[in-house]
C-alpha positions in Angstrom: -11.8 27.6 -11.8 -14.1 26.5 -9.0 -13.9 28.2 -5.6 -12.8 24.8 -4.2 -9.9 24.6 -6.6 -9.0 28.2 -5.8 -8.9 27.6 -2.1 -6.8 24.5 -2.7 -4.3 26.5 -4.8 -4.0 29.2 -2.1 -2.8 26.7 0.5 0.9 27.2 1.4 1.9 23.6 0.8 1.3 21.1 -1.9 2.5 18.1 0.2 3.0 17.7 3.9 4.8 14.5 5.1 3.3 13.6 8.5 5.3 11.2 10.5 8.6 12.2 9.0 10.6 11.0 12.1 9.4 7.4 11.7 11.8 5.0 9.9 9.9 5.0 6.6 9.1 8.7 7.1 12.8 9.6 7.2 13.4 7.6 4.0 10.4 9.3 2.3 11.7 12.7 3.3 15.1 11.9 1.8 13.6 10.6 -1.4 11.2 13.5 -1.8 14.0 16.0 -1.3 16.2 14.2 -3.9 13.4 13.9 -6.4 11.9 17.3 -6.0 15.3 19.1 -6.0 15.8 17.8 -9.5 12.1 18.0 -10.7 11.7 21.6 -9.4 14.7 23.0 -11.3 13.7 25.6 -13.9 10.0 25.1 -13.1 7.8 28.0 -12.0 5.2 25.6 -10.5 7.7 23.8 -8.2 6.2 21.6 -5.5 6.0 23.2 -2.1 6.4 20.7 0.7 7.0 20.4 4.5 7.6 17.7 7.1 5.4 17.3 10.2 5.2 15.4 13.4 5.0 16.0 17.1 8.7 16.4 18.2 10.5 19.5 17.1 14.0 18.2 17.9 13.5 14.9 16.0 12.0 16.8 13.0 15.1 19.1 13.0 17.3 16.1 12.9 15.4 14.8 9.8 15.7 18.2 8.2 19.5 18.2 8.8 19.7 14.6 7.4 17.8 15.7 4.3 20.2 18.6 3.8 17.6 21.2 3.0 17.9 24.3 5.3 14.7 25.8 3.9 12.5 22.8 4.5 9.6 23.9 6.7 8.8 22.0 9.9 5.2 21.8 11.2 4.1 20.5 14.6 1.0 18.3 15.0 0.0 15.4 17.2 -2.3 12.5 16.5 -3.8 13.1 19.9 -4.5 16.7 19.2 -7.4 17.0 16.7 -7.0 20.8 16.5 -3.4 20.6 15.4 -4.3 18.0 12.8 -7.1 20.1 11.5 -4.7 23.1 11.1 -2.2 20.8 9.4 -4.7 19.5 6.9 -5.9 23.0 6.0 -2.4 24.0 4.9 -1.8 21.3 2.3 -3.3 19.9 -0.9 -2.0 16.4 -0.1 -1.0 14.8 3.2 1.3 11.7 3.2 1.0 9.7 6.5 3.6 7.2 7.7 2.2 7.2 11.3 1.2 3.6 12.2 -0.2 1.4 13.5 -3.1 3.1 11.8 -5.7 1.3 13.9 -4.2 3.2 16.9 -3.2 6.5 15.4 -4.7 6.9 11.9 -8.3 8.0 12.3 -7.8 11.6 13.6 -5.7 12.6 10.5 -8.1 11.0 8.1 -11.0 12.9 9.7 -9.0 16.2 9.5 -8.3 15.6 5.8 -11.9 14.7 5.1 -13.1 17.8 7.0 -10.7 20.0 4.9 -11.2 18.4 1.5 -7.5 17.4 1.6 -6.1 14.5 -0.4 -4.4 11.8 1.6 -2.1 8.8 1.0 -0.7 6.2 3.4 1.1 2.9 3.8 -1.5 0.9 5.8 -1.8 -2.8 5.4 -4.6 -2.9 7.9 -7.8 -3.9 6.1 -9.9 -3.5 9.3 -8.7 0.1 9.6 -9.6 0.9 6.0 -13.0 -0.7 6.4 -13.8 1.3 9.5 -12.7 4.6 7.9 -14.6 3.8 4.7 -17.8 3.2 6.6 -17.4 6.2 8.8 -16.2 8.9 6.4 -17.0 7.9 2.8 -20.0 10.2 2.5 -18.2 13.2 4.1 -15.2 12.6 1.8 -17.4 12.6 -1.2 -19.0 15.9 -0.1 -15.7 17.7 0.8 -13.7 16.4 -2.2 -11.0 14.7 -0.1 -9.5 11.8 -2.0 -8.3 9.1 0.5 -6.0 6.5 -1.0 -4.7 3.9 1.4 -2.1 1.2 0.9 0.3 3.0 -1.4 3.4 1.0 -0.4 4.4 -2.6 -0.8 1.0 -3.2 0.7 -0.7 -3.1 -1.8 0.6 -1.2 -4.8 2.5 -3.9 -6.7 -0.5 -6.3 -6.4 -3.1 -3.7 -7.2 -1.3 -2.2 -10.2 0.1 -5.6 -11.3 -3.5 -7.0 -11.7 -4.5 -3.8 -13.6 -1.5 -4.1 -15.9 -2.2 -7.8 -16.5 -5.9 -7.2 -17.2 -5.2 -4.3 -19.5 -2.9 -6.5 -21.6 -5.4 -9.3 -21.6 -8.1 -6.9 -22.8 -5.9 -5.6 -25.6 -4.8 -9.1 -26.8 -7.6 -11.4 -25.8 -10.4 -8.9 -26.1 -11.6 -9.9 -22.6 -10.2 -9.8 -19.0 -8.7 -12.7 -17.2 -11.3 -14.5 -15.1 -8.6 -15.6 -12.6 -5.2 -14.3 -11.7 -2.7 -16.0 -9.4 0.0 -13.8 -8.0 3.2 -15.5 -6.9 6.1 -13.9 -5.1 9.0 -15.4 -7.0 11.7 -13.7 -5.0 12.1 -10.9 -2.5 14.9 -9.7 -0.3 14.4 -7.1 2.4 14.0 -6.4 6.1 11.1 -5.3 8.3 11.2 -2.2 10.6 9.8 -1.8 14.0 6.8 0.1 12.6 5.8 -2.9 10.4 5.9 -5.3 13.2 3.9 -2.9 15.4 1.2 -2.8 12.7 1.1 -6.6 12.4 1.0 -6.9 16.2 -2.0 -4.5 16.4 -4.0 -6.4 13.8 -3.2 -9.8 15.5 -4.2 -8.3 18.9 -7.5 -7.0 17.4 -8.5 -10.2 15.7 -7.5 -12.2 18.7 -9.8 -10.4 21.0 -12.6 -9.3 18.6 -14.7 -12.0 16.8 -16.3 -9.4 14.6 -12.9 -8.1 13.4 -11.8 -11.7 12.8 -14.9 -12.3 10.6 -14.4 -9.1 8.7 -10.8 -9.9 8.0 -11.7 -13.3 6.6 -14.1 -11.8 4.0 -12.3 -11.2 0.7 -14.9 -8.5 -0.2 -14.6 -6.6 3.1 -13.7 -3.4 1.3 -16.4 -3.7 -1.4 -19.1 -1.4 -0.2 -21.7 -1.7 -3.0 -24.9 -3.4 -2.0 -24.6 -6.0 -4.8 -21.0 -7.0 -4.3 -19.9 -10.4 -5.6 -20.0 -13.5 -3.4 -17.7 -15.7 -5.4 -15.7 -18.2 -3.4 -12.0 -17.1 -3.6 -9.0 -19.4 -3.5 -6.6 -18.9 -0.6 -3.3 -20.6 0.0 -3.5 -21.1 3.8 -1.2 -24.2 4.0 1.6 -25.3 1.7 0.5 -26.6 -1.7 2.3 -28.2 -4.6 2.1 -26.1 -7.8 2.1 -28.7 -10.5 2.2 -26.3 -13.4 5.4 -24.5 -12.2 6.8 -27.5 -10.2 7.2 -25.5 -7.0 5.9 -25.6 -3.5 3.6 -22.7 -2.5 3.6 -21.1 0.9 1.1 -18.6 2.3 2.0 -14.9 1.7 1.6 -12.7 4.8 0.3 -9.7 2.8 -2.4 -11.7 1.0 -5.0 -10.6 3.6 -4.7 -7.0 2.6 -3.6 -7.2 -1.0 -6.5 -9.3 -2.2 -9.0 -7.1 -0.5 -7.6 -4.0 -2.2 -7.6 -5.7 -5.6 -11.3 -6.6 -5.2 -12.2 -3.1 -4.2 -10.3 -1.8 -7.3 -12.5 -4.1 -9.4 -15.6 -2.6 -7.9 -14.5 1.0 -8.3 -13.5 0.4 -11.9 -17.0 -0.8 -12.7 -16.2 -4.6 -12.3 -14.1 -4.4 -15.5 -12.3 -7.6 -14.3 -15.7 -9.3 -14.2 -18.1 -9.9 -11.3 -16.8 -13.5 -11.0 -13.1 -12.5 -11.0 -10.9 -14.7 -8.7 -7.6 -13.6 -7.3 -5.1 -15.2 -4.9 -1.5 -14.8 -3.7 1.2 -17.1 -2.5 5.0 -17.4 -2.2 7.0 -19.6 -4.5 9.3 -22.0 -2.7 11.8 -24.5 -4.2 10.8 -27.9 -5.5 11.4 -31.2 -3.8 11.9 -31.9 -0.1 13.7 -28.6 0.6 10.8 -26.6 -0.7 8.3 -28.6 1.3 10.2 -28.2 4.5 10.7 -24.5 3.9 7.0 -24.1 3.2 5.9 -25.8 6.4 8.7 -24.1 8.4 7.4 -20.7 7.2 3.8 -21.6 8.0 4.9 -22.7 11.5 6.8 -19.5 12.1 3.8 -17.3 11.0 1.5 -19.3 13.2 3.8 -19.1 16.2 4.2 -15.4 15.8 0.4 -14.9 15.4 -0.3 -17.0 18.5 2.3 -15.2 20.5 1.0 -11.7 19.6 -2.6 -12.5 20.7 -1.8 -12.9 24.4 -0.4 -9.9 26.3 2.4 -11.7 28.3 3.9 -13.3 25.2 3.2 -10.2 23.1 5.1 -8.0 25.6 8.0 -10.5 25.6 8.2 -10.6 21.8 8.0 -6.8 21.5 10.7 -6.2 24.1 13.2 -8.9 23.3 12.7 -10.1 19.7 11.4 -7.3 17.4 13.1 -4.2 16.1 11.9 -1.1 17.9 10.0 1.8 16.4 12.4 3.9 14.2 14.6 0.9 13.5 14.9 -0.9 10.2 17.3 -2.2 7.5 20.4 -0.1 6.8 21.2 1.6 3.5 23.3 -1.3 2.1 20.5 -3.8 3.0 17.9 -1.5 1.4 19.9 -1.0 -1.8 20.7 -4.8 -2.1 17.0 -5.6 -1.6 14.6 -6.4 -4.5 11.3 -8.1 -5.3 10.0 -10.1 -8.3 6.3 -11.0 -8.4 4.5 -12.9 -11.2 0.9 -12.7 -12.3 -0.6 -15.8 -14.0 -3.8 -14.7 -15.8 -6.3 -17.2 -17.0 -8.6 -16.2 -19.8 -11.3 -18.1 -21.7 -10.6 -21.1 -23.9 -7.3 -21.9 -22.0 -5.6 -18.6 -22.9 -3.0 -17.4 -20.4 -1.2 -14.2 -19.8 2.0 -14.0 -17.7 3.4 -10.7 -16.4 5.8 -9.6 -13.7 6.4 -6.6 -11.5 9.9 -6.1 -10.1 11.5 -3.5 -7.8 15.2 -2.8 -7.5 15.2 -1.9 -3.7 14.2 -3.5 -0.4 10.4 -3.8 -0.9 9.2 -2.6 2.4 11.4 0.5 2.7 13.7 1.3 -0.3 10.9 0.8 -2.8 8.0 1.7 -0.5 9.2 5.2 0.2 9.4 5.8 -3.6 6.0 4.3 -4.3 4.4 6.4 -1.5 6.0 9.6 -2.8 5.1 9.1 -6.4 1.5 8.2 -5.4 1.2 11.6 -3.6 2.8 13.4 -6.6 0.6 11.6 -9.1 -2.6 12.5 -7.1 -1.3 16.1 -6.9 -0.1 16.7 -10.5 -1.8 14.1 -12.8 -5.3 13.5 -11.5 -7.7 16.4 -11.4 -10.5 16.7 -8.8 -13.0 16.6 -11.6 -11.6 13.3 -13.0 -11.4 11.5 -9.6 -13.7 13.1 -7.1 -13.8 12.8 -3.3 -14.0 9.5 -1.5 -12.0 6.4 -0.6 -10.1 5.0 -3.5 -7.4 2.4 -4.2 -4.2 3.1 -6.2 -5.5 1.3 -9.3 -8.9 2.9 -9.2 -7.7 6.5 -8.6 -4.3 6.7 -10.5 -4.0 3.5 -12.4 -2.0 3.7 -15.6 -0.5 7.1 -14.9 0.9 5.8 -11.6 2.4 2.8 -13.4 4.1 5.3 -15.8 5.5 7.3 -12.8 6.8 4.2 -11.0 8.6 3.0 -14.0 10.1 6.4 -14.7 11.1 7.4 -11.2 10.8 4.5 -8.7 12.8 1.6 -10.0 9.6 -0.5 -10.5 9.1 -2.3 -13.8 5.9 -3.9 -15.3 6.5 -6.4 -18.0 4.6 -8.9 -20.1 6.4 -12.2 -20.2 4.2 -14.4 -22.4 0.8 -15.1 -23.8 -0.1 -18.7 -24.6 -2.9 -21.2 -25.0 -3.0 -24.1 -22.5 -3.9 -27.2 -24.4 -3.9 -29.5 -21.4 
């Protein structure tokens, strides 16, 4: 056992959930308690965990809601670097639900990097990931800290769905798909105040910062190798007619983060999807006039929201009057009645096609996300050794891959299925 491993094992906690009083933080705490209460039974190596944040009273409320009188509470503040350093030194893995990450995320990542502590979060902010990667990659590689961003609905189903599809193509076609189209067939779920706050922060940044706007437009923004590909990527920016499936396509709001994470996974897995791999995402809408109108209506709504968030007067009005506040989100019934169904159309050589799907049985942004995030942390903790995956910035597919797929199917209500394999003779 290395001295580094020994020091990790001597830490008082295996997992600390930072931001436990946020809406998704409360859901994550409840899920972790439920899952670990069962998993820890009759095990000598039970997972030791704690909740953390800056407000003792609110954390106590979360502890009471969870129903675990022995759950430790730790105090730390994103504006107090010393408190975050102490927090990171106490745990093997930190889960962060404190967004917007562009505003609040860096101090905790720095603390984890400095202490060789593994880290997972929910960010859908590509600009944030890029900035942290550029600033802390070398230090994380040296300290052994494994930083895995985007472990919720952004961007885990996309990242692992592509991996699952490519693995099946490799097994059956003896080659990866050169192109995959992801389509959101159906989804039902609400958005919390924290999600809107993150979206608003990104829109504000790109609205005032031309360099950030240029970065966000680059599909390879998270690829940091000097010989990264420069293949023109498809992108559904306006409604399109999908002739093959006879549906209208509308832009998918998470495409700008999901596609970037998928391309970074391809790099970190040694470009096993191919250096000319193409990937795009869109939402399926109905056929006919209804689908066309819905597609253009959705585009207009997205454009209006984006324009409104760029300028401070309209941004303040939208934040105060129209959006849910931080800590608010869909209720339990809405989360339990939510779901998502996304499809992956893989195109191989000689017209061969692979069709797969990834589904979730809860609200995607909250009911499913808190389970995905928790299982990502547990997978990194229990299934992936520091020798197998060393320090640095990783994606879910490149760091945990197939083992995380297994966990999600077993414990998080997520399914990965092959629907068909065919040859297109058209």
